[in-house]
N, C-alpha and C positions, 0 to 999 in steps of 0.2 A: 478646234471644238472637239477630236482626240482627244487633249489634252486633258479638255476639265470631266472625260469619263474616270481618266486613272485614277485618281484616286478614289472614285466607288468602290471599281476595280478593286483596289488594293484594301478596302476597308470589306468588301464582300469576302474575300480572301480570309484575310483573321477570322471577321464572323465566322467562316465556314471550318476552318480548322478545328475550333471548340466543337462543331458540330457530331452527336454521334447519329446515327439510323433514323432513330425517331425523331430528329429534327429533320429529319428531309425535305419534308412539304415545306415546312417554313424557309427552309432555307433555298428551295428554286423558286421560292413565291421573293427573295433577299431585294436581285435585282434582274434585270433583261436591259439589256441595248436597248432592243425596237422602244422598248416603252422611252426609255428614257431619251431616246432622241426622238421621239414623234407625238407622247402624249405627257410625259411630263411637266411642260408646259403649265397645260389647263386642269390636267389631271392630280398636278401634284407630285413629292419626292413620296409617299408615302401610296397613291393610288385614292387617297380619299377626299379628290374632291378642291377644285377652287372657286370662293364664290363666282357669281356669274360667270362663271366660265367650261367648267365639265366637273360631272357629277362625282357623287362617290364613288367608284369603281370595288370598293372592298362591300360595303353592304348595296351594290346592286342585284335587285331581283330580274332585269334583264340578263346581265351577267350567270349567274348562277343559272337562272333556267334556260339559258342558250345553250347547244352543245360546239364545240370546238370549229366545229364546220360551218353551224348557223353564223358564230363570230367573226371568221374569216371575209366572209361574205359581206356580213355590216360596216365591218373595219375599211373592206374595197369600196363600199357606196356611200358610205357616214351618212348626217341625217340633215335635213333643212332646218332650220330656225324654227318654225315656223309648220311642221311633224306634226303629230297629235300626239305619239311617243316623244317624242322628247319631254325632260326635265329642265332642263336649264335656259330652256327658252333661247339658246345659243347657237348657232352654227356645229357639229359636229363632222367637219372636213374628210372626205371619202379620200384611202389610201392605194387606191389600184393601181400607183405609178412604184410602189414599195414591194421586191423582190416575192413572192408568195410563199417561200420558207422561212420568212423574216415573220411575217402575218401569222403563219402555224405557229411559233416559236410564240406570238406575241398574244396569241389568240390561248394557248399552252399556259403560259404567266397567269394572265386575268381567270384562268380556269383554276389556276395554283390559288388565287388568293382566297375562292372560297373551302379550299379542301380542308378539315376537319370542324367545319363550319356550319 
């Protein structure tokens, strides 16, 4: 699993090498290890969602309107498929077992998807 992340890290390093300070929000949103490990399989490598699995997190009003702290709590609990707030009709698993720092980093990454937008 670790080896599959290395190509992404190399690509991110190469991408960041050509960034100036004005590219900082885009560079911050480029990759996140927690997203790659826990979210990519449903929300896709670009966080734009996968049909019948996970919603588009870039266009998500829920992500945009939620604070980082609220997103951390949501990530811990998840959401049942029949919850009235679900948009996909699919289970959003809870990640309460993931380290708090990793969830904080993930929430910051999700918020960074909306920087400048």
